[in-house]
Residue frames relative to the residue before (quaternion, step in Angstrom):
aa qw qx qy qz dx dy dz
M 1.0000 0.0000 0.0000 0.0000 0.00 0.00 0.00
A 0.4583 -0.6970 0.4852 0.2623 3.57 -0.92 0.92
K 0.3837 -0.6990 0.5551 0.2366 3.53 -1.12 0.70
D 0.6661 -0.5156 0.3614 0.3998 3.56 -1.25 0.50
N 0.7179 0.4570 -0.2766 0.4463 3.57 0.93 -0.82
D 0.5394 0.6053 -0.4091 0.4187 3.62 1.27 0.11
A 0.5278 0.6523 -0.4049 0.3633 3.59 1.23 -0.31
P 0.5638 -0.5743 0.4506 0.3864 3.58 -1.13 0.54
K 0.4172 -0.7192 0.5035 0.2349 3.56 -0.96 0.89
P 0.4628 -0.6669 0.4973 0.3062 3.61 -0.89 0.90
K 0.5592 -0.6222 0.4308 0.3385 3.57 -1.11 0.67
D 0.7983 0.0782 -0.0262 0.5966 3.60 0.99 -0.77
P 0.2591 -0.8186 0.4924 0.1427 3.61 0.02 1.29
V 0.6183 0.5371 -0.3561 0.4500 3.62 1.03 -0.70
K 0.6562 0.5033 -0.3031 0.4735 3.57 0.95 -0.88
K 0.6392 0.5255 -0.3189 0.4621 3.60 0.98 -0.84
L 0.6757 0.4780 -0.2977 0.4757 3.60 0.87 -0.92
R 0.6075 0.5485 -0.3499 0.4556 3.60 1.00 -0.78
K 0.6713 0.4970 -0.2885 0.4681 3.58 0.93 -0.92
L 0.6625 0.5289 -0.3052 0.4338 3.59 0.96 -0.86
I 0.7858 0.3249 -0.1711 0.4976 3.61 0.96 -0.79
R 0.3627 0.7930 -0.4440 0.2059 3.59 1.30 -0.19
D 0.7989 0.3165 -0.1615 0.4852 3.61 0.75 -0.96
S 0.4733 0.6728 -0.4433 0.3563 3.59 1.25 0.18
R 0.2575 -0.7898 0.5420 0.1271 3.56 -0.63 1.11
V 0.7877 0.1751 -0.0807 0.5851 3.57 1.18 -0.60
A 0.1189 -0.7547 0.6421 0.0632 3.53 -1.09 0.84
M 0.3372 -0.6863 0.5890 0.2614 3.55 -1.25 0.33
L 0.1794 -0.7807 0.5953 0.0634 3.55 -0.72 1.17
T 0.1109 -0.7875 0.6048 0.0428 3.58 -0.80 1.02
T 0.0807 -0.7768 0.6245 0.0031 3.53 -0.85 1.11
V 0.4412 -0.6522 0.5389 0.2993 3.56 -1.34 0.13
G 0.3641 -0.7448 0.5229 0.1980 3.57 -0.72 1.12
S 0.6842 -0.4991 0.3384 0.4102 3.58 -1.25 0.33
D 0.6876 0.4473 -0.2776 0.5000 3.59 1.21 -0.47
G 0.6098 -0.5798 0.3378 0.4217 3.59 1.30 0.16
S 0.5165 0.6368 -0.4266 0.3818 3.59 1.25 -0.09
L 0.4322 -0.6729 0.5352 0.2721 3.55 -1.22 0.55
R 0.0946 -0.7925 0.6023 0.0157 3.58 -0.94 0.96
S 0.0795 -0.8047 0.5880 0.0172 3.57 -0.78 1.02
R 0.0597 0.7738 -0.6293 0.0403 3.52 -1.16 0.69
P 0.5354 -0.6270 0.4544 0.3372 3.56 -1.17 0.59
M 0.0890 -0.7740 0.6263 0.0286 3.53 -1.14 0.77
A 0.4360 -0.6708 0.5301 0.2808 3.57 -0.92 0.91
T 0.3137 -0.7457 0.5610 0.1754 3.54 -0.92 0.93
P 0.3306 -0.7534 0.5275 0.2119 3.61 -0.49 1.13
D 0.5489 -0.5672 0.4844 0.3773 3.54 -1.23 0.44
G 0.4962 0.6187 -0.4971 0.3522 3.52 -1.21 0.38
G 0.5072 -0.6936 0.4296 0.2775 3.52 -0.91 0.86
F 0.4919 -0.6194 0.5289 0.3076 3.51 -1.21 0.61
D 0.0232 -0.8174 0.5752 -0.0200 3.57 -0.82 1.00
G 0.7396 -0.3222 0.2044 0.5545 3.57 1.20 0.49
E 0.7473 0.2326 -0.1641 0.6004 3.56 1.33 -0.18
L 0.2770 -0.7176 0.6137 0.1783 3.52 -1.15 0.72
W 0.1488 -0.7910 0.5902 0.0618 3.58 -1.05 0.79
F 0.0055 -0.7713 0.6362 -0.0159 3.54 -1.08 0.84
I 0.3640 -0.6904 0.5774 0.2397 3.55 -1.23 0.54
T 0.0544 0.8006 -0.5896 0.0918 3.56 -0.89 0.96
R 0.5213 -0.5714 0.5030 0.3856 3.54 -1.31 -0.16
F 0.5128 -0.6487 0.4687 0.3107 3.54 -0.99 0.87
H 0.7520 0.2927 -0.1681 0.5661 3.56 1.02 -0.85
S 0.4038 0.6664 -0.5247 0.3428 3.54 0.02 1.34
P 0.6474 -0.5147 0.3714 0.4220 3.60 -1.16 0.41
K 0.6367 0.5348 -0.3369 0.4418 3.61 0.97 -0.82
S 0.6647 0.5017 -0.3034 0.4630 3.58 0.94 -0.88
E 0.6302 0.5229 -0.3266 0.4719 3.57 1.02 -0.77
E 0.6518 0.5128 -0.3128 0.4630 3.58 0.98 -0.87
V 0.6551 0.5043 -0.3138 0.4669 3.59 0.97 -0.82
Q 0.6565 0.4965 -0.3245 0.4660 3.60 0.99 -0.70
E 0.6613 0.4930 -0.2945 0.4826 3.57 1.18 -0.56
N 0.7870 -0.0131 0.0537 0.6145 3.60 1.03 -0.85
Q 0.3003 -0.8179 0.4713 0.1368 3.56 -0.37 1.24
R 0.5361 0.6300 -0.4126 0.3813 3.62 1.19 -0.23
V 0.0675 0.7941 -0.5970 0.0915 3.58 -0.78 1.09
N 0.1980 -0.7218 0.6415 0.1684 3.50 -1.40 0.17
V 0.1201 -0.7640 0.6318 0.0529 3.54 -1.08 0.81
T 0.0601 -0.8056 0.5891 0.0194 3.57 -0.83 0.99
Y 0.1556 -0.7443 0.6459 0.0678 3.49 -1.25 0.71
A 0.0094 0.8055 -0.5920 0.0230 3.58 -0.96 0.82
S 0.0474 0.7635 -0.6427 0.0425 3.52 -1.11 0.80
R 0.2898 -0.7740 0.5416 0.1541 3.56 -0.27 1.27
K 0.6047 0.5913 -0.3441 0.4077 3.53 1.03 -0.86
N 0.7764 0.3078 -0.1524 0.5284 3.58 0.93 -0.94
D 0.3766 -0.7282 0.4773 0.3164 3.59 1.32 0.00
R 0.4356 0.6956 -0.4345 0.3710 3.54 1.08 0.87
Y 0.0759 0.7768 -0.6157 0.1089 3.56 -0.71 1.13
V 0.0009 -0.8151 0.5747 -0.0728 3.55 -0.65 1.17
S 0.0920 -0.7701 0.6301 0.0385 3.56 -1.06 0.84
V 0.0524 -0.7957 0.6029 -0.0243 3.55 -0.79 1.10
S 0.1188 -0.7729 0.6209 0.0552 3.58 -0.84 1.01
G 0.1911 0.8047 -0.5452 0.1371 3.54 -1.01 0.73
T 0.5419 -0.5815 0.5061 0.3347 3.47 -1.41 -0.30
A 0.2175 -0.7992 0.5535 0.0871 3.55 -0.74 1.11
T 0.0502 -0.7693 0.6368 0.0062 3.51 -1.19 0.75
L 0.3539 -0.6949 0.5791 0.2377 3.56 -1.04 0.78
V 0.0621 -0.8031 0.5922 -0.0233 3.54 -0.85 1.04
R 0.1433 -0.7478 0.6403 0.1014 3.54 -1.07 0.77
D 0.2299 0.7588 -0.5591 0.2424 3.54 -0.18 1.33
P 0.3222 -0.7955 0.4789 0.1843 3.60 -0.13 1.27
E 0.6459 0.5237 -0.3308 0.4462 3.61 1.01 -0.71
K 0.6605 0.4799 -0.3084 0.4882 3.59 0.95 -0.83
L 0.6123 0.5422 -0.3418 0.4629 3.60 1.03 -0.76
K 0.6511 0.5131 -0.3065 0.4678 3.56 0.93 -0.91
E 0.6454 0.5309 -0.3073 0.4552 3.58 1.01 -0.83
L 0.7500 0.4120 -0.2101 0.4729 3.60 0.94 -0.90
W 0.5532 0.6568 -0.3830 0.3405 3.58 1.16 -0.54
R 0.0253 -0.7451 0.6664 0.0061 3.53 -1.13 0.85
G 0.6424 -0.5658 0.3622 0.3688 3.57 -1.09 0.73
A 0.6118 0.5714 -0.3457 0.4239 3.58 1.09 -0.69
M 0.5554 0.6209 -0.3879 0.3944 3.61 1.19 -0.41
K 0.5340 0.6455 -0.3970 0.3748 3.57 1.21 -0.46
R 0.5157 0.6429 -0.4007 0.4001 3.55 1.24 -0.44
W 0.7603 0.3278 -0.1753 0.5327 3.58 1.02 -0.82
F 0.7709 0.2320 -0.1154 0.5819 3.56 1.17 -0.57
P 0.1896 -0.8563 0.4696 0.1010 3.60 0.40 1.27
E 0.6496 0.5113 -0.3318 0.4544 3.63 1.10 -0.52
G 0.4981 -0.6847 0.4128 0.3356 3.58 1.25 -0.07
K 0.7663 -0.4078 0.2615 0.4220 3.52 -1.33 -0.10
K 0.6234 0.5287 -0.3476 0.4593 3.59 1.26 -0.13
D 0.3611 0.7321 -0.4870 0.3104 3.60 1.31 0.10
P 0.4006 -0.7565 0.4601 0.2355 3.63 -0.54 1.10
D 0.6587 0.5114 -0.3207 0.4490 3.62 1.19 -0.32
L 0.5002 0.6636 -0.4363 0.3453 3.60 1.22 -0.04
A 0.0048 0.7528 -0.6580 0.0170 3.50 -1.22 0.71
L 0.3864 -0.6752 0.5669 0.2708 3.52 -1.32 0.18
L 0.2340 -0.7275 0.6265 0.1532 3.49 -1.17 0.69
K 0.1154 -0.7955 0.5944 0.0221 3.55 -0.49 1.24
V 0.1031 -0.7795 0.6165 0.0424 3.56 -0.80 1.04
T 0.1962 -0.7557 0.6184 0.0895 3.54 -0.63 1.19
V 0.3710 -0.7767 0.4751 0.1827 3.54 -0.53 1.24
D 0.2001 -0.7597 0.6111 0.0964 3.53 -0.97 1.00
R 0.7971 -0.0168 0.0733 0.5992 3.54 1.01 -0.88
A 0.0100 -0.7750 0.6318 0.0042 3.55 -1.11 0.73
E 0.0262 0.7771 -0.6283 0.0257 3.52 -1.11 0.72
Y 0.1253 -0.7955 0.5905 0.0529 3.54 -1.17 0.56
W 0.5192 -0.6221 0.4951 0.3136 3.51 -1.31 0.49
D 0.1766 -0.7570 0.6229 0.0884 3.54 -0.78 1.08
A 0.3106 -0.7957 0.4929 0.1658 3.58 -0.17 1.32
N 0.6346 0.5412 -0.3350 0.4384 3.60 1.03 -0.71
E 0.7403 0.3773 -0.2016 0.5186 3.56 1.06 -0.80
N 0.3235 -0.7780 0.4757 0.2527 3.60 1.32 -0.27
R 0.6826 0.4220 -0.3039 0.5135 3.59 0.90 0.98
M 0.5461 -0.5795 0.4864 0.3596 3.54 -1.34 0.24
V 0.1453 -0.7783 0.6084 0.0550 3.56 -1.10 0.82
D 0.3850 -0.7146 0.5406 0.2211 3.58 -0.89 0.96
L 0.2312 -0.7107 0.6437 0.1648 3.52 -1.19 0.70
P 0.2829 -0.7948 0.5053 0.1818 3.62 -0.24 1.17
R 0.8732 -0.0101 -0.0175 0.4869 3.54 -1.04 0.91
A 0.2440 0.7678 -0.5511 0.2173 3.59 0.81 0.98
S 0.6121 0.5378 -0.3430 0.4673 3.53 0.95 0.86
A 0.5701 -0.5043 0.4914 0.4232 3.47 -1.36 0.08
P 0.5811 -0.5828 0.4106 0.3924 3.63 -1.01 0.63
V 0.2573 -0.7576 0.5839 0.1373 3.57 -1.01 0.88
K 0.3964 -0.7112 0.5296 0.2378 3.56 -0.79 1.03
E 0.6342 -0.5686 0.3711 0.3698 3.56 -1.06 0.76
K 0.6921 0.4826 -0.2968 0.4472 3.62 0.87 -0.87
E 0.6343 0.5368 -0.3376 0.4422 3.63 1.21 -0.33
K 0.5447 0.6109 -0.4097 0.4029 3.60 1.22 -0.29
R 0.1779 -0.7860 0.5874 0.0741 3.55 -1.04 0.78
G 0.3091 -0.7308 0.5778 0.1912 3.52 -1.04 0.78
P 0.6740 -0.4842 0.3462 0.4376 3.58 -1.24 0.23
G 0.8234 0.2566 -0.2030 0.4636 3.52 -1.08 0.81
R 0.5827 0.5736 -0.3909 0.4226 3.60 1.20 -0.07
R 0.4268 -0.7022 0.5098 0.2546 3.56 -0.85 0.99
P 0.4835 -0.6706 0.4765 0.2993 3.56 -1.04 0.73
D 0.6063 -0.4965 0.4548 0.4230 3.50 -1.34 0.14
P 0.6625 -0.4878 0.3579 0.4417 3.61 -1.18 0.27
V 0.7133 -0.4417 0.3291 0.4333 3.53 -1.32 0.37
E 0.4493 -0.6967 0.5004 0.2498 3.54 -0.91 1.01
A 0.0401 -0.7801 0.6243 0.0073 3.56 -0.91 0.92
P 0.5060 -0.6549 0.4562 0.3270 3.57 -0.94 0.77
T 0.4923 -0.6713 0.4635 0.3035 3.56 -1.09 0.66
Q 0.7328 0.3293 -0.2207 0.5530 3.57 1.08 -0.65
G 0.7930 0.2979 -0.2204 0.4835 3.57 -0.90 0.86
G 0.3937 -0.7520 0.4574 0.2653 3.60 1.20 -0.27
A 0.6209 -0.5428 0.4224 0.3761 3.51 -1.36 0.16
M 0.4299 -0.6915 0.5175 0.2630 3.53 -1.09 0.70
G 0.8183 0.2639 -0.1872 0.4750 3.57 -1.13 0.67
């Protein structure tokens, strides 16, 4: 039986991952609870191309945000039975307060979850820097790794298990929102 790493490597893993998740409207975000349990919840996938980081809109004061501040390791999955497309992305999550990025990602449909709109002072962005991505190759009947489908991660940004993250990231220009 062939191993996952025996598969031919895509020429541009970021482009491949962008294509795989492009039409996914909802992802499942898995965080680690304070007791070590895994917690998953659906997250609306904002429009905008994947460039090595995944972005989601969330509330700053929410259980998910607290879990991310306690343990930055997350997993994001995308599934489409119709297209036989299944993608798993592991990475490091950071809460970001950046009004310009929020404005860029905001869509009117988001009001369904955030009735106060993009000016809601409790809104934050969840940035997931991808460490590893893999997808189901239906033709080969196996999972395939996408090597380096992420923006380069600086050594000091890597986190080990049990290490608390740095404080919430705030943009240097324009200040933090809320």
